[in-house]
N, C-alpha and C positions, 0 to 999 in steps of 0.2 A: 308779402307774397301771400298765393293763393294756393291752397292744397287741397286735395280729395283722396279719400279712402271709398273704394268701388269695391263691392263683394257681389259675386254673381255665384250662387251654390243651385245646380240642378237635380242634385243624388243626396240625400242624408242615410246614413247608416240605421235605418230601420224602415218599417212597413207605410209612409207616405209614397207616393206614385212619383215616379222622376218627372221633372219638370222638363219642359221642351226649349225655353228661350230663357230661364234666368243669366246663364252664362253668357250667352252671346248678347242679351241686353246690357249686361255690364259692361262688356268689351265697347259696345256702341256709347254707352254712357261716358265711359273712360275717354273716347276721342272724341267726344262732344265737348268736356269740361277742358280739354288739352288746347284746344281751339279757343278757348277763353281764358289761357295763360294762368290754368292750375298746373300744379306739380301732383300728379296723380301716381298712386300705389293701386296696382289692380291685383284682386283676389279673386282666381275662377278655381272650378274644379276640372276644368278643362285639359289640365297637365297633372293633377294631383289632388290631395284632401285641402280644404281651406282650412285652416285651425285658427283659434281665437289666440294662442299665445302670437302668431305671426303678426295679426292685424293689431294686437298690444303694441307690439315693439314698433310698428309702423308710426301707431299714433303718438307712441311717447318719445318717438325721437320727433315729430313734427311739435310735440308740447315744448321740448327741451331747446329748440332751437329760438325759441322765443320771439320769431319772426313771422309768424303765420298771421295773417288778419283776417283772414275767412277761410272756414273749413267746411267741405260738404262730405257729408257721410252716404252713400249711397248702397242699399242692399237690394237685391232681387233673388229671391227663392222663398222657403217656406215659414211662417211664421205664427205664432200663436200669443193670446192672452191668458196668462193665469188669473187675472185679476184684472179690471177695469184699467188699471194704472200698473200694470206689471207684464209688459211685453218684451216676447223673445224673438229674435233671429235666429234658425237652427242653421249649425254648420256642418259640415264634412261627417262627424262623428257623432253627432246627435240622432238619437236619443240615449242610445246605448253608454256614450259616455256623457253625463249627465251636466257636465260642466262646457261641453263644445258648442255654447250657444250666447248668443250676445242679450245681457240683459239692456234692453233698449234704453228703458226708464233710468235704472241708476246710472248708465253711462251717459245719458242727458244732464242729471242731477250732477254729475261728478264734471261734464266738462262747462259748467256755469264757471266752474274757479279754478281751471287750469292754464288761465291767462291768453287764450286765445277768443277775440272781442266779438264776434260774428260765426256762427255754426250752423250748419241748415242738415238736419237729417232727413233724407228720403226714403221712403220704404214703399217699396211694390212687393208687399207679402200680405199672407191672408193675416185676420185679426180675431181669428175664432177661439171657444174654448179648447183645452184640452182634447186629445181625442181617446185617450185612453189613460191609466194610471202611470204608466211608461213615460207620458210626456209631462205629466203632474209632478212628476220627479227632478225634472230638468232645472238645475239650479242657475247655471250660467254664470257672468260676470260683467264687469265694467272693460271696458277696451281704455278707458283712460287711468293713466297712472295715480295711483293713490300717495298725493303727495301734499303738501300743508297748501291749503285753498287759498288764491289771491283773493284780496279785498274787493277787487271789482268783478263783477258777474257779468257774464257773455249775453247778449241777444240770441236765441234760437228760434230758427222758423224750421218746422215739423209740415212734412209733404208724407202724407200716409193716404195709400193705393186707396184704402174703403175703411167706411165707418166701423166702431169697434164691433165686433160680433159677427162680421160679414166676410166671404171669400172675394180674394182678389183672383179675375179671371183671365186667363190667355186667350186668345183667339181660335175659333173652332179648328178641328183636325185638318177640315177640308181646306184651310186656308194654306198658305205657303209654311215650308217647313222652319222657316227662321222667323217664323213670327213673333212680336212682342209680347209682355205684359201690356195689358191695355194700358195702363198708368202710366208707364214710360213712353209707350209711344204717342201719347196725346201731350205728354210732358214734352218731348223732342219736339215735336210738331206744332206746338204753339209757340214756341221759339222761332221756328220758319215762318209763321203766319202772324207775328203779333202786329197789329195796327199801329199806326204812330203815336195814339193816345196811349199805347201800352208800354211806349220808350222810356228810359231814362239815360239822360246825355253823361258821360262819366269822363272827363279826358279826350272829348270827340268819338268816344266809342258810345255804341248803343248795346243800352241793355236792356232787358226786359223785366220788368217790374213785377213784385211779389205779390202786390194786392191785386193785380190785374190778374194774375197767373190764379188766386186762389179763386176768382167769380167763373173764368172759364173754363178750369178742370174738372169743377161740378158739371157743368154743363155739357164737356166734352166726352168726359169718360160714362157718363150714364147714358147718354145718347148712344156713344160706340157699342157698348155692354149690351142696348137693346136693339141695335140694329143687328146683331148677331144673332139674339133671341130674345121673343117677347118675353122669355120667363128670366132673364138676367138681368140682374140690377146691382149697380156699382157705383156708389158717391163716395166721392175722396173725402179726405179729413185733411183741412189743409188749417194751421195752425201758424198765424202770422205776428211776429212780436219786432220785427225789424222797423225801422222807420227809412223809406228810400231803401229797401233793400231788394238785391237780385241774385238769382243763380248763375246767368250764364247771357255771354252776348245775343242779340238777336244774330239767328244764322242767316247769312248773305249782307252783301256790301250797302244795301242801301233799305232805309224801309219798307215795308210792302203794306197793302190796304185791302191784302186780299181777306177775305172771310170764307170759314168752312159751313156752308148748309148741310145738314144730315139730310138725309130722305124725308119729305113731306109726308109722304104717303106712308111711312113708319109712326108718323104725328111727334117729330123730334126736329124742328127747324131751329138754326142756330137762334137764339134767345137775342144777342147783343149785349154788349158790357153792361150800361145802363139797367136796360131791363132785369139783369141779373144781379146786378147791385141792391136796386129797390126789392126784387124778390129776397135776399138775401138779408136787409135789415127789416123787412116785415116780417119776418119767419122767427124773430127775435123772440121768446118767453116775456121777456122785459122790456122791449123797445130797444132804443140805442144802445143802451148799456146792459142788455140781456146777460143773464150768467148761463143761460143755457146753449147749447149748441143749437145753430139753425137747424131745421127739420127734426128736433127732438120728437116735435108731436106727432109726427110722422110715422115715429119707430113703433112697432108693433109690440116689442117687450118693454118699452117706456109706458104704453098704454096700459099695460097688464101691470107691471109693480106700480104704478102709479096707482091703479084703484085699489088694491091690495092696502096701500100705505093710508090711503084717504078712507078705507072702510074702518082700517085700526083707530086713525085719527077720530072718526065719529063716533066708532063704540068707547072710546075714552070719555068724551065730551058726556056721553049717556051715563057712563058708570060714574062719575065722579062730581058730587055735589059743591058748591059754594063754599059750605062752610065745614068740610070735612076735608081735612088734608093731613098726611104722615109722610115722611122719607120711607119710600119702599122701591122693590126692582119688581117689576112683573116682565113675562115673557108670554107672548099673543103667538099664538101659532103652533106651539110646543110647549114641551114641559123642561122645566129644569131643576136642578138641586144647586144649593150653597154648598160648597166641597170646602171652601177654605176663605177665612176673612181676617182683614188686616186687624190691627189692632183697634180697641174700642167700639168695636162692632158686634150686634147680637143680632141676627137674622131668626125670625118668627114664620114659618110656613104657614099661607092660608090660600087652599086650593080653590080655583074658581071656574066657571065656565069658560072663560076666555083664555086660560092657559092657570099659570104658576104664578103666585103675587109671594113674594119675602116683605113682610114689615121689618123697618130695621130702626134698632135703636141705638146711636149714633153717640157716643162721647166724643166730643169733638167736633171739629169743623170739614174733615172728610177722612177716608179710608179707602179700602179696596178691596173687592170681592171676587175670589174664583169660581164661577158658575159651568156646570156642566148640562149640555142637551140631552135628548133622550137617544141621540145616537151616538153619545161619547166623546164627541168633540165638547167645545168650549171657549169660554172667554175670560179675561183678565178685566173686571171694571170698575171705574172710579165707583164711589159712595160718596156724595155730597149734601152736607146738611141743608135740610128745605126742599130736596130736589128728590122728586120721581124718576125713577130711569126705568123705560119700557124697551124690552127688546121684540121684534118683529122677524120671525123667522115663517119660510114657506116651502114646503117641500126639502127640508133637510139645509136650507139655505137661510145667513142672515140677510134681510134686506136692511134694515135698521136699529139704530141705536140709536133715542132719542132721552133728552132731560128734560123736565119742566117743572118751574118753580111752583105754579097751580096747576098740575096738568089739565091740558087742553081746554084751557078758558078762552083761551085767544084764537079765533079761527083764522085770523089772519096768519100768526105764527103756524097754525096746524097745516094751512095752504101752504104756507112757504116751505116749511119742513120737506112735506110728502114729494112736491116737486124738485126739491135740491136733492135730495137724499137719493130718488128715484133715478136723475138724471146722475148723479156722483156716484152708483153703484154700477152704474152700466157704460159709464165713461164717455157721459154726453154734457158734462160741463165745458163750458168754455174758460182755460186754465189761464188765465193772463191778468195781468195785472188791474186791467180795468174792471174787468168781469169780477173778479175779488173784492175789488173797492165796491162795485154795488151790493154785493152781498155782505160787505161789512157794515157798509151804511143802513140795509135794511134792519141789521141785526143790532145797531145803536139805537133805532125808533124804539124798540119795547125792552124797557127795565128787565133786565135779568133775563133774555132771552136764551133759548136753547143752547148752550155751550158747545154741542156737537157741531152746530154750524158756524159756529167762531172755528173751531178745527179744519172745517171744511176751506173757509176762506183763508186761515193759514198756510195749509197746503197749497192752495190756489196762488198763493200769493209766491210760495217758494219755488213751485215749479216754473212760475216765468222769471225767476232770479230777484223780487223785489223783497230784498231781508227787512226793510222799513217797514214795508206793508205788513210782513210776518211780525214784525214786532210790535207794530202799534195794535194787531188784532191781540196778542197777549197780552200787552198792558192794559186794556179795556176788560179782559175776562179776567184777570188778578183782580182787577177793582172788585168787581162782582163778588169773587168766589171766595176771594182771601187763599187761594190755593192755585198752584201750577198743574195743570193737563199736561201728561208727558207730551204730547205733540205739538201742542203750542209752546211749550218751554223748549223744544228742541230746535223746533223752526223759526221761534222768534228770538233766538240768543243766548239759549240756556242760562246759567247762573244755579245760585244754591241759596236764595234768602227765603224762598218759601217752600212748605212742603209740595210733593210734586206726587201725582194721583193720575191712574195707576204708575205703576213702577215699568212700564212696558208702553209701546206704541200702540193705541186702539186704532188708526189708521195703518192698513198694510202696507202702503207705500213710504209710509215715516222710515221704517225700516233700514229704508236704501238711504236715509240720510244720516243713518248713525255713521257710516263709514265716510261720507261724503266731509262731515264735520269733524273727524276725527274724535267721537264722543265716548269715553271712557263707558265701556258696557260689557260684561260678564259674558266669555263665550261661550256658555253654557245656554243661556239665554238665546243667542243669535242662532243657535241651529236646533233651535225646539220646531218642530214638524209643525206647518201651519197649513190650512186649509186656503186654496185660490180663491181670490175674491178683495172686495173693497175693504171689510174690516178685517181685523188680527181674530182668525179662529184659528185654535190648537186643535193638531190632530188630537183625536183620542187617547193614543199612546204619550202624547207629550202631557197629558191631564196631569199625574200623577206629579211630575217635576214642577210646573207652573203651582199645584198646592204646596207644593213643599217649599218653594220660594216664596211664596205668600206668607209663609208661617215663621220660616226662618229669618227673613225680612235680609238678608244678603244679598245685594242687586249689583255690586260692583259698581257703584256711580257716589 
């Protein structure tokens, strides 16, 4: 059977404006999916508040049925990103009740291992940073039950209305009162107007192929936004993992060859399927097997962040001579202090123009160190024998954490690192098996490459549901380091035969997988307050606790 959870929330319990079309869009989407023989659970705030517990109960019921072959989860309403891979949908009680949101990324990670083989998330919501500390305090939760994971992972497609960091627009107020969100409207219209080459025949029924939708939705939504106002830009983010996948039937009894031509005087004629495909392929940073999303280089924030990291790489190459190397920690763009260190480690401070450097004397192969930045927040970092660590900070944000066996001597590695970490910290990586494989292969070219890039590759594999790929990354990192980094250890299958450093995730997204995989972990660590972002950065009021954990070595696993 096919099932759907359809959610539309116009108003939340906070200061964000009431939406005009979220609930009505959900009603129309529910009707659309029923025409494609889905069993639909509809949740809107037209008659009362939408709660996470109600949605959780509906999803849990579907999981326990064990007969659902394809599940669609649709949301229209307010959303935001606490980090590039930390997405939330706000329900009626949010943000006053911090638990009344759907943690989309956590839900997707859990969904992979709950027995439903094909899942589609559709989000017609904003993906901007929290607007206040109140929104930053939202915790949310998964809408999938916390049960023993199944051995086979699901294929998951994601249809986001907009790129990370961008708003999702509704039509102008001068248009009809019942106007839809742009993305929902164009998604439904694409199923009415799909040409023959976009169709997939299953049991004499015609379905619209998801790979066709990926290309044309970008064209349609972008043009539709700019037809409302030249100031509006909205580019969908569609991530396809299913082969021969689809959402719904083509609307109508027979294939239509109609195409939609946007106003030529506005400069947005329809590109056509093949043109869109050529444009998408040529825009990939590393060619057909690119690891950075299409259009990344057009993103203003990507350009700015790339510039900061490239300058840090260049400065590093200048200040390190070939014949001088020692294990050390450096902070660029900020000051930091070592406030607690693990066993066998002694740090010696050296102030430099670029920031703060700690020369490390390490008795053994690895350890960990808690560091605190000038604003009081801090991190728990692994210390690896023969590796130098550099943290790049800018305007109070941690942009990059990198490790080099001989720092900054390989321009190829430095360029790759700057691009990958710029994209990763902005949510602009293609998180699928092919992209993860491309990154992993590039890392294998250089002996003892930056292990942080290995963690990014392992995360990409895990988010694509490729446990074998994540395990392979862990194995080649173990051979190089003779130690397990926490993130690759967890994402690659766990086990206890090597030391684990650090004792907590370095990547913020990995925290979600603690619950997904049922990893034993001290509750007090799970609830330490963290700064929103790609890296695990703890709030200032949590750093005393982090330091205490480092010195006590009581980790709970």
